[in-house]
N, C-alpha and C positions, 0 to 999 in steps of 0.2 A: 509363092515367095513372102517373106515375113520380115518386118523390120523390127530389130531389137535394139535396144539402148545399152551400150557399154557402161561398166561401173564408173567411167569417167565422163558420162554424159554425151557421148557420141554416138550418133545413129549408124547402124549398118543393115544391109539388106543380104538375107541369106535365102538360099534355095537348098532345102533338106538341112544340111549342117554346113554347107560351104559358103563362105561369104563372096558375094558378088561386088559389092562397092561399100565402101566405108568412108565416113568422114574422117579427115586427118586432122591431128592436133597442129600440124605446121602453120606458121603464121606466114601469109603472103603479103604483098605490099598493095594492099587495098585499104580504103579509108575505113571500113567497118570491121576489118580483120580481127582487132583485139576485143571489139563488143559482141562479136557472133563468132565463137570458136567454132571450127569445123567448117566455116564457110569459103575458105580459101582453096583447099584442096580435096580432092577424093582419092583414095587407094582404089583401083579397079583391077580386077584380075582374078586369077585362079581357074582352075580347069573345070569350069561348069558349062554344061551344054544346055543352051535354052531354045525352047521353040518360038514360033512366030509370035504367039500371044504374049509370052514371057518377055521377049524383046520389046514389045509394044509397052508392057507394063513398066519396063525398065527405062525405055526412052522417057515415059511420062515422069517417072521418078527423078530423072536426072535434069528434066525440064523444071520440074518443081524446086529442085535445089538450086538452080541457076536463079530461078525467080524470087525464091523464098529463103535462101541460103541456110537451109535445113532439109535434109531428105524427109519424105513423106512417111507417116506410118502406114505401113500395109500389112493386111491380114493375110490368112492362108487361103 
């Protein structure tokens, strides 16, 4: 899996060429939503099959997003 940054500055995690999770530009009702774009919602989905190790990596990435309000940078 790998993190890529869109031309609008939002992070997304891909496996091969499929997006697994992406930061959303939608603004939620959170105190810091306007200060930290992409911190309110995530797009999750696609038809991507993940093994146990990849699920653990995704879990850690989602935990990082909850704690830091940005998806982490992942390498291959």
